[in-house]
VMD Tcl script that draws the C-alpha trace (Angstrom):
set ca {
  {-48.70 -26.79 -13.52}
  {-45.58 -26.34 -13.92}
  {-43.01 -28.67 -14.96}
  {-39.81 -26.00 -14.40}
  {-37.38 -28.25 -12.71}
  {-36.23 -26.95 -8.90}
  {-32.51 -26.67 -9.42}
  {-30.00 -28.46 -7.35}
  {-28.13 -26.52 -5.22}
  {-24.81 -27.08 -6.97}
  {-26.39 -25.96 -10.36}
  {-27.55 -22.57 -8.54}
  {-23.84 -22.35 -7.26}
  {-22.34 -22.93 -10.89}
  {-24.95 -20.07 -12.15}
  {-23.47 -17.89 -9.29}
  {-20.02 -18.71 -10.87}
  {-21.29 -17.61 -14.58}
  {-23.25 -14.41 -13.63}
  {-20.13 -13.43 -11.20}
  {-17.57 -13.75 -14.13}
  {-19.67 -11.24 -15.77}
  {-19.30 -8.52 -12.89}
  {-15.81 -9.67 -12.54}
  {-13.79 -10.64 -15.32}
  {-10.53 -10.77 -12.81}
  {-12.56 -14.10 -11.52}
  {-12.74 -15.19 -15.08}
  {-9.06 -14.62 -15.78}
  {-8.19 -16.64 -12.98}
  {-10.43 -19.49 -13.97}
  {-9.21 -19.40 -17.32}
  {-12.30 -17.59 -19.25}
  {-10.90 -16.41 -22.47}
  {-13.33 -13.48 -22.89}
  {-12.20 -11.94 -19.67}
  {-8.95 -11.04 -20.74}
  {-9.72 -7.66 -21.76}
  {-11.60 -6.34 -19.55}
  {-11.78 -5.07 -15.50}
  {-14.41 -5.18 -12.96}
  {-16.32 -1.56 -12.01}
  {-14.60 -1.10 -8.42}
  {-16.75 1.94 -7.57}
  {-19.75 1.57 -5.23}
  {-21.90 0.89 -7.89}
  {-20.34 -1.94 -8.82}
  {-19.93 -3.22 -5.55}
  {-23.78 -2.92 -4.99}
  {-24.34 -4.97 -8.38}
  {-22.38 -7.73 -6.70}
  {-24.34 -7.53 -3.39}
  {-27.73 -7.93 -5.37}
  {-26.46 -11.02 -7.31}
  {-25.05 -12.45 -4.05}
  {-28.67 -11.44 -2.46}
  {-30.56 -13.21 -5.63}
  {-28.01 -16.33 -5.05}
  {-28.85 -16.70 -1.59}
  {-33.25 -16.54 -2.71}
  {-32.45 -19.37 -5.32}
  {-30.72 -21.39 -2.97}
  {-33.48 -21.23 -0.18}
  {-35.61 -22.48 -2.87}
  {-33.26 -25.32 -4.05}
  {-32.64 -26.56 -0.50}
  {-36.31 -27.52 -0.58}
  {-36.28 -29.53 -3.63}
  {-35.83 -33.09 -4.37}
  {-32.47 -34.52 -3.98}
  {-31.20 -31.40 -2.32}
  {-30.43 -33.44 1.36}
  {-27.47 -35.61 -0.62}
  {-24.13 -35.41 0.69}
  {-22.58 -33.73 -2.22}
  {-25.51 -31.06 -2.68}
  {-25.78 -30.34 1.30}
  {-22.19 -29.94 1.43}
  {-21.79 -27.64 -1.64}
  {-25.30 -25.93 -0.41}
  {-23.39 -25.15 3.13}
  {-20.68 -23.63 1.67}
  {-22.38 -21.14 -0.89}
  {-24.81 -20.21 2.14}
  {-21.66 -19.31 4.43}
  {-19.85 -17.55 2.06}
  {-22.36 -15.28 0.46}
  {-23.39 -14.77 3.93}
  {-20.16 -13.82 5.19}
  {-19.43 -11.73 2.18}
  {-22.74 -9.70 2.41}
  {-22.17 -8.79 6.13}
  {-18.69 -7.43 5.05}
  {-19.86 -5.24 2.03}
  {-23.20 -4.46 4.14}
  {-20.67 -2.93 7.07}
  {-19.21 -0.57 3.77}
  {-16.00 -2.33 4.12}
  {-15.49 -2.17 0.55}
  {-15.10 1.75 0.71}
  {-12.13 1.43 2.98}
  {-10.21 -1.20 1.38}
  {-6.98 -0.12 1.77}
  {-3.48 -1.60 2.54}
  {-0.37 -3.14 1.40}
  {-1.85 -6.28 -0.16}
  {-5.20 -7.85 -1.21}
  {-6.63 -4.31 -2.22}
  {-8.68 -3.39 -5.51}
  {-5.88 -1.77 -6.80}
  {-3.57 -4.73 -5.95}
  {-5.97 -7.09 -7.79}
  {-5.95 -4.91 -11.12}
  {-2.16 -5.05 -11.20}
  {-1.78 -8.50 -10.26}
  {-4.14 -9.96 -12.80}
  {-1.85 -8.75 -15.76}
  {0.45 -11.40 -14.24}
  {-1.72 -14.27 -15.12}
  {-3.55 -12.91 -18.17}
  {-2.52 -15.27 -21.15}
  {0.22 -13.87 -23.27}
  {1.12 -16.25 -25.89}
  {0.06 -14.77 -29.16}
  {-0.89 -11.41 -30.65}
  {-4.31 -12.38 -29.59}
  {-3.55 -12.25 -26.07}
  {-1.53 -9.48 -25.97}
  {-4.49 -7.45 -28.12}
  {-6.67 -8.31 -25.25}
  {-3.79 -7.03 -22.73}
  {-3.78 -3.89 -24.49}
  {-7.67 -3.24 -24.58}
  {-7.26 -4.35 -20.65}
  {-4.43 -1.79 -19.83}
  {-6.70 0.92 -21.45}
  {-9.26 -0.27 -18.80}
  {-7.00 0.35 -15.76}
  {-7.83 4.29 -15.62}
  {-11.47 3.37 -15.29}
  {-11.42 1.06 -12.98}
  {-8.87 2.93 -10.53}
  {-11.07 5.82 -10.93}
  {-13.94 3.57 -9.53}
  {-11.80 2.30 -6.76}
  {-11.03 6.21 -5.81}
  {-14.82 6.93 -6.07}
  {-15.73 3.98 -3.90}
  {-12.91 5.33 -1.23}
  {-14.25 9.18 -1.62}
  {-17.38 7.78 -0.44}
  {-15.82 6.06 2.56}
  {-14.57 9.54 3.63}
  {-17.82 11.17 3.22}
  {-19.05 8.52 5.44}
  {-16.16 8.57 7.81}
  {-15.56 5.32 7.24}
  {-11.22 5.32 7.39}
  {-8.85 2.97 6.59}
  {-5.70 2.47 9.04}
  {-3.48 5.26 8.44}
  {-0.27 3.06 8.47}
  {-1.13 0.60 5.63}
  {-2.35 3.96 3.47}
  {0.97 5.17 4.05}
  {2.58 1.83 2.73}
  {0.24 1.98 -0.01}
  {1.21 5.15 -1.42}
  {4.69 4.07 -1.47}
  {3.84 1.01 -3.04}
  {1.82 3.29 -5.72}
  {4.68 5.21 -6.43}
  {6.82 2.23 -7.13}
  {4.28 0.98 -9.44}
  {4.09 4.46 -11.06}
  {8.46 4.35 -11.87}
  {10.87 7.45 -11.34}
  {9.88 10.46 -12.80}
  {10.43 10.47 -16.57}
  {10.92 7.02 -16.91}
  {8.52 4.08 -16.85}
  {6.20 2.46 -14.86}
  {5.70 -1.09 -13.74}
  {2.77 -1.44 -16.60}
  {4.89 -0.06 -19.21}
  {7.89 -2.44 -18.12}
  {5.34 -5.45 -18.28}
  {3.99 -4.42 -21.86}
  {7.73 -4.15 -22.96}
  {7.16 -7.86 -23.16}
  {4.44 -7.79 -26.15}
  {4.96 -8.46 -29.74}
  {6.21 -5.53 -32.17}
  {3.18 -5.86 -34.22}
  {1.41 -4.13 -31.28}
  {4.09 -2.00 -30.04}
  {2.71 1.27 -30.57}
  {-1.15 0.21 -29.43}
  {0.54 -1.50 -26.26}
  {2.87 1.64 -24.94}
  {0.16 3.88 -25.35}
  {-2.10 1.90 -23.43}
  {0.72 1.24 -20.57}
  {1.34 5.02 -20.37}
  {-2.34 5.63 -19.80}
  {-2.16 2.78 -17.01}
  {1.12 4.51 -15.92}
  {-1.02 7.70 -15.68}
  {-3.71 6.41 -13.70}
  {-1.48 4.75 -10.81}
  {0.29 8.28 -10.40}
  {-2.95 9.93 -10.20}
  {-4.37 8.05 -7.57}
  {-1.00 7.94 -5.81}
  {-1.17 11.62 -5.71}
  {-4.91 11.56 -4.57}
  {-4.17 9.36 -1.89}
  {-0.93 11.24 -0.82}
  {-2.83 14.38 -1.15}
  {-6.48 14.08 -0.01}
  {-6.93 10.59 1.69}
  {-3.81 10.43 3.83}
  {-4.37 13.55 5.50}
  {-7.90 13.29 6.11}
  {-7.60 9.96 8.10}
  {-4.58 11.33 10.08}
  {-5.56 10.42 13.66}
  {-7.62 7.37 12.78}
  {-7.20 4.27 14.99}
  {-4.89 1.54 12.91}
  {-6.89 -1.38 15.04}
  {-10.72 -2.52 13.76}
  {-12.02 -3.02 17.17}
  {-13.86 -6.25 18.27}
  {-17.01 -5.95 16.17}
  {-15.41 -5.38 12.85}
  {-12.79 -7.95 13.78}
  {-15.15 -10.46 14.64}
  {-16.83 -9.88 11.15}
  {-13.49 -10.09 8.86}
  {-12.56 -13.24 10.93}
  {-16.10 -14.88 9.89}
  {-14.87 -13.93 6.62}
  {-11.56 -15.46 6.63}
  {-12.27 -18.77 8.82}
  {-15.84 -19.41 8.38}
  {-16.86 -19.87 11.49}
  {-17.94 -17.29 14.52}
  {-14.76 -17.68 16.50}
  {-14.55 -17.54 20.44}
  {-11.63 -14.98 19.89}
  {-10.46 -15.23 23.50}
  {-10.30 -18.88 23.11}
  {-8.28 -18.60 19.76}
  {-6.18 -15.95 21.41}
  {-5.25 -18.20 24.33}
  {-4.63 -21.39 21.92}
  {-1.84 -19.38 20.55}
  {-0.09 -18.76 23.18}
  {-0.28 -22.43 23.94}
  {1.45 -23.09 20.74}
  {3.72 -20.28 21.60}
  {5.32 -21.94 24.69}
  {4.85 -25.59 22.74}
  {6.92 -24.25 19.63}
  {9.66 -22.22 21.79}
  {10.77 -25.35 23.95}
  {11.28 -27.23 20.43}
  {13.00 -24.43 18.75}
  {15.26 -24.19 21.58}
  {16.35 -27.83 21.13}
  {16.82 -27.72 17.44}
  {18.77 -24.19 18.24}
  {21.19 -26.33 20.39}
  {22.02 -28.82 17.36}
  {22.86 -26.03 15.49}
  {24.77 -23.37 17.71}
  {25.44 -24.74 21.08}
  {24.91 -22.54 24.08}
  {22.62 -19.94 21.66}
  {20.81 -17.34 23.86}
  {17.88 -17.95 22.16}
  {16.66 -19.82 18.80}
  {16.67 -16.49 16.92}
  {20.50 -15.99 17.50}
  {20.95 -19.84 15.66}
  {19.03 -18.57 13.22}
  {20.91 -15.48 12.50}
  {23.82 -17.38 12.79}
  {22.50 -19.47 9.54}
  {21.65 -16.04 7.81}
  {25.59 -15.74 7.72}
  {26.65 -19.50 7.82}
  {23.95 -21.75 6.69}
  {23.64 -22.79 3.17}
  {22.42 -20.09 0.51}
  {21.23 -20.00 -2.78}
  {22.63 -17.09 -4.77}
  {21.14 -15.67 -7.36}
  {17.48 -15.01 -8.52}
  {17.02 -17.33 -11.81}
  {19.04 -19.92 -9.45}
  {16.81 -19.99 -6.73}
  {13.63 -20.20 -8.90}
  {14.96 -23.08 -10.23}
  {16.06 -24.80 -7.08}
  {12.44 -24.26 -5.83}
  {11.34 -25.85 -9.01}
  {13.73 -28.87 -8.10}
  {12.11 -28.81 -4.09}
  {8.62 -29.43 -5.52}
  {9.37 -31.57 -8.23}
  {11.13 -34.09 -6.04}
  {8.32 -34.02 -3.37}
  {5.95 -34.90 -5.81}
  {7.99 -37.78 -6.90}
  {8.60 -39.04 -3.06}
  {4.75 -38.34 -2.46}
  {3.19 -39.73 -5.27}
  {2.01 -43.12 -4.91}
  {2.78 -43.15 -0.90}
  {0.67 -40.48 0.55}
  {-1.32 -39.28 -2.04}
  {-2.32 -40.54 -5.76}
  {-2.06 -37.66 -7.80}
  {-3.67 -37.06 -11.28}
  {-1.08 -36.13 -14.27}
  {-2.33 -32.15 -14.38}
  {-1.89 -32.15 -10.45}
  {1.94 -33.50 -11.17}
  {2.83 -29.82 -12.74}
  {3.71 -26.52 -10.71}
  {5.64 -24.01 -11.47}
  {8.39 -21.94 -9.51}
  {8.09 -18.07 -10.20}
  {9.71 -14.93 -9.04}
  {7.17 -12.26 -8.02}
  {6.78 -9.07 -9.52}
  {8.62 -6.25 -7.44}
  {6.15 -3.45 -5.47}
  {4.00 -6.15 -3.59}
  {3.86 -7.49 0.12}
  {7.04 -9.39 1.16}
  {5.23 -12.84 1.64}
  {5.64 -15.82 -1.09}
  {2.28 -16.85 -2.30}
  {0.41 -19.28 -4.85}
  {-1.94 -18.97 -7.68}
  {-3.81 -21.73 -8.77}
  {-4.09 -23.34 -12.20}
  {-7.03 -22.71 -14.92}
  {-10.18 -24.72 -15.01}
  {-8.85 -26.51 -18.33}
  {-4.74 -26.60 -16.57}
  {-3.23 -24.58 -19.68}
  {-1.90 -22.27 -17.05}
  {-0.41 -24.67 -14.46}
  {-0.37 -23.97 -10.68}
  {2.56 -21.31 -9.57}
  {4.00 -20.34 -6.46}
  {5.69 -16.87 -6.51}
  {8.77 -15.77 -4.58}
  {8.94 -11.82 -3.75}
  {12.97 -11.32 -3.90}
  {12.39 -7.81 -1.99}
  {15.69 -6.85 -3.58}
  {17.71 -9.88 -2.71}
  {20.11 -12.14 -4.59}
  {21.21 -14.47 -1.45}
  {18.21 -16.99 -0.10}
  {19.08 -18.60 3.08}
  {17.55 -22.52 2.58}
  {16.36 -23.17 5.90}
  {13.95 -20.33 5.24}
  {12.89 -21.58 2.13}
  {12.13 -25.40 2.20}
  {9.25 -25.61 4.40}
  {7.59 -22.52 2.98}
  {7.50 -24.16 -0.38}
  {6.14 -27.32 0.95}
  {3.09 -24.59 2.62}
  {2.96 -22.49 -0.82}
  {3.33 -25.59 -3.56}
  {3.65 -29.40 -2.82}
  {2.06 -30.99 -0.61}
  {0.51 -27.62 0.21}
  {-1.45 -25.19 -1.68}
  {-0.76 -26.51 -4.86}
  {-2.07 -30.28 -4.09}
  {-5.23 -28.73 -2.84}
  {-6.50 -26.04 -5.14}
  {-5.04 -28.20 -8.25}
  {-6.86 -31.12 -6.79}
  {-9.90 -29.05 -6.52}
  {-9.67 -27.98 -10.27}
  {-9.02 -31.76 -11.25}
  {-12.31 -32.88 -9.67}
  {-14.58 -30.11 -10.42}
  {-16.82 -32.23 -12.21}
  {-17.51 -34.36 -8.88}
  {-18.01 -31.16 -6.76}
  {-19.43 -27.68 -8.42}
  {-17.62 -25.29 -10.48}
  {-18.09 -22.85 -7.34}
  {-16.93 -25.30 -4.62}
  {-13.69 -26.01 -6.76}
  {-12.67 -22.69 -7.42}
  {-13.88 -19.28 -5.85}
  {-15.77 -21.01 -2.94}
  {-12.61 -20.87 -0.77}
  {-12.48 -20.12 2.53}
  {-9.02 -18.60 3.31}
  {-8.71 -20.60 7.04}
  {-9.38 -23.90 5.26}
  {-6.65 -23.62 2.63}
  {-4.24 -22.02 4.68}
  {-4.59 -24.56 7.23}
  {-4.12 -27.36 4.73}
  {-0.74 -25.88 4.14}
  {0.30 -25.35 7.10}
  {-0.95 -28.89 8.13}
  {1.50 -29.86 4.75}
  {4.31 -28.46 6.51}
  {3.84 -30.25 9.71}
  {3.29 -33.47 7.64}
  {6.60 -33.55 5.86}
  {8.17 -33.04 9.33}
  {6.18 -36.20 10.09}
  {7.18 -38.10 7.34}
  {10.81 -37.31 7.92}
  {11.56 -34.49 5.60}
  {12.97 -32.22 7.94}
  {15.52 -33.94 9.63}
  {18.44 -31.66 8.60}
  {18.57 -29.14 11.77}
  {18.56 -26.06 9.32}
  {15.41 -27.14 7.77}
  {13.67 -28.04 10.76}
  {14.80 -25.09 12.74}
  {13.19 -23.27 9.44}
  {10.06 -24.81 9.97}
  {9.74 -24.49 13.29}
  {10.49 -20.71 13.09}
  {7.72 -20.60 10.12}
  {5.26 -22.51 12.58}
  {5.95 -20.02 15.54}
  {5.58 -17.30 12.89}
  {1.85 -18.35 12.35}
  {1.26 -18.89 16.49}
  {2.74 -15.33 16.81}
  {0.19 -13.98 14.37}
  {-2.56 -15.57 16.21}
  {-1.49 -13.73 19.23}
  {-0.84 -10.56 17.51}
  {-3.36 -9.98 15.21}
  {-6.13 -10.80 17.66}
  {-4.35 -8.95 20.69}
  {-3.92 -5.84 18.95}
  {-6.80 -5.66 17.29}
  {-8.93 -6.23 20.30}
  {-6.66 -4.41 22.57}
  {-6.10 -7.74 24.97}
  {-3.82 -7.65 27.61}
  {-0.53 -9.54 27.83}
  {-0.54 -12.84 30.08}
  {1.06 -12.78 33.31}
  {3.44 -15.71 31.95}
  {4.78 -14.27 28.91}
  {8.40 -13.22 28.63}
  {7.30 -10.37 26.91}
  {5.72 -7.25 28.48}
  {3.43 -9.18 30.70}
  {0.29 -7.36 31.82}
  {0.43 -4.42 28.91}
  {-2.20 -3.76 26.41}
  {-1.51 -4.85 23.03}
  {-0.76 -1.92 20.16}
  {0.58 -2.37 16.95}
  {4.23 -0.90 17.86}
  {4.46 -3.81 20.70}
  {2.89 -6.10 18.12}
  {6.08 -5.38 15.53}
  {8.60 -5.44 18.60}
  {6.94 -9.20 19.56}
  {6.86 -10.36 16.04}
  {10.42 -9.26 15.15}
  {11.87 -10.76 18.28}
  {10.39 -13.87 17.35}
  {10.87 -14.36 13.97}
  {13.98 -14.85 11.84}
  {12.72 -12.36 8.86}
  {14.32 -9.28 8.49}
  {13.02 -6.10 9.51}
  {11.11 -5.18 6.24}
  {9.28 -8.54 6.17}
  {8.44 -7.96 9.78}
  {7.13 -4.30 9.10}
  {5.33 -5.53 5.84}
  {3.73 -8.37 8.06}
  {2.51 -5.87 10.41}
  {1.06 -3.84 8.05}
  {-0.71 -6.76 6.18}
  {-2.37 -7.59 9.81}
  {-3.74 -3.96 9.98}
  {-4.84 -4.35 6.15}
  {-6.65 -7.69 6.66}
  {-7.67 -8.13 10.02}
  {-8.76 -11.74 10.99}
  {-6.96 -13.75 7.90}
  {-3.43 -14.11 9.24}
  {-4.83 -16.21 12.32}
  {-6.41 -18.74 9.66}
  {-2.95 -20.67 9.39}
  {-3.06 -22.06 12.83}
  {-6.53 -22.16 13.49}
  {-7.22 -24.04 10.43}
  {-4.20 -26.40 11.21}
  {-5.70 -27.20 14.22}
  {-8.90 -28.35 12.50}
  {-7.17 -30.34 9.70}
  {-5.30 -31.94 12.73}
  {-8.28 -32.59 14.98}
  {-10.40 -34.11 11.71}
  {-7.76 -36.57 10.98}
  {-7.44 -37.48 14.46}
  {-10.99 -38.18 15.05}
  {-11.12 -40.01 11.54}
  {-8.37 -42.27 12.66}
  {-10.02 -43.08 15.88}
  {-13.06 -44.00 14.24}
  {-10.94 -46.32 11.51}
  {-8.56 -47.88 14.21}
  {-6.03 -49.85 12.46}
  {-7.88 -49.54 9.28}
  {-7.08 -46.13 8.82}
  {-5.45 -45.56 5.32}
  {-3.30 -41.80 5.45}
  {-3.40 -41.81 1.73}
  {-6.99 -42.03 1.00}
  {-7.79 -40.29 3.91}
  {-5.41 -37.52 1.98}
  {-7.17 -37.95 -1.19}
  {-10.65 -37.96 0.21}
  {-9.96 -34.72 2.29}
  {-8.67 -32.65 -1.17}
  {-11.42 -33.77 -3.14}
  {-14.49 -32.57 -0.86}
  {-13.97 -28.59 -1.84}
  {-13.46 -25.87 0.65}
  {-15.53 -25.85 4.27}
  {-15.26 -23.37 7.04}
  {-13.87 -24.59 9.82}
  {-17.01 -24.79 11.84}
  {-18.02 -27.82 9.40}
  {-14.34 -28.86 8.23}
  {-13.96 -31.04 11.42}
  {-17.00 -33.24 11.10}
  {-16.46 -33.70 7.69}
  {-12.74 -34.80 7.55}
  {-13.92 -36.94 10.86}
  {-16.60 -39.08 8.53}
  {-14.08 -39.66 5.69}
}
mol new
graphics top color blue
foreach p $ca { graphics top sphere $p radius 0.5 }
foreach p [lrange $ca 0 end-1] q [lrange $ca 1 end] { graphics top cylinder $p $q radius 0.2 }
display resetview
């Protein structure tokens, strides 16, 4: 008789993380694994299939683990459920060959390769030697990515033409001006003089690879996909919605919910706009007034410092009252995003040992003047109490979860839903009583409701309801979606265009903010009803933030039970 112990689900999950890091050093770098700093993943079809083999093998090991003793405990059950749901959703995307047409203005393999350098350790000469080696790996990585796209062309699996055109423009910016320095060369310029020749040579090779990819995308790929649809249709959309939301959504119900939120928020926005500009014909007229006459931050360094102060203030006021924060979680850094990316702000998690803190990133898009109304609730979302408190808390309590749950087992709608809930929480707690700040918050909420409407509407070509003030009875198209979004947002035209291109690039992701927020609110309300007067919001927050990620199909039940 064998005395080999059957692994528990958390052990299976953590073994998966170890094996994944070996295949994907980008993941390793985000987790703070030093050995990953010099490598890049294989982005070719063979590399994609190697990852899929690991996922299938892990699911088989999970089957066995779930039958073993101890697997039915709450902590093992929750981890097993997340691991199975995530790997199944990821394999569904792989098996549909979506990786052979991963083109767009963000979240592509090419973007991931560039962005990893912004979080690669760069404190010592040894760090920069690893960066030089990673720079030398860029040409092979981009060649593998191009091989995947070429196979997609061969199989007539086309990306959307509009995001592809934007991607060519981004690659052109990364490559830099003719005879000038590209993004990789600018990045390498910060390295030590002792490695100057090595870094410059490696950076030039990386820039040449960017230019080569750009030329192929421009001259071969985009002509080949001309006339292909920009939208994905119901079947592909449902698959991506599962991937990003962790639930098989009723897409028509979600579309109707987006409209209900639209009407609710519009009423609130009109009331708040009246406080700022009495008689304004629409809330966005009042917001345009704030663009000119509202409070602003002048200067890129100044806005970075101001955002840092905003997060520091939130930590001081929330810690001990509505949250109980460990010391490592109290640190978060405000950063300016590198040029050449999408227009939306974003957050990067701390490394597992917190040697790299959580960071928020502001794309300036060439601006030097920043309206305050557009920043306050956004940084409650990206920083505190939003993404940072959730994702950093997962890292802090990793020993009570699994490494997988605390790091890479992320359901987008869970995290984005928490961050949008965090904005609403700050409104509930009285942090947004200033009319400018509150109208900016409502505008951000409206943007998330509009995302549900246009993302589902245009990809499924749904009908615009009869009670809509915008083109009632017509079918959504990307052009109508951009017009609608622009008419219901304070954001400038370049942001609106970048947003719509984003929805065409990663269908099903943008709806997770509002649908995730709904799940968090439902879970909180059920927990409140269960506890009655004994409900403790601070305790509930910390328990909710310490359970790791879950798909929306599981999130409400787990939150209600806390």
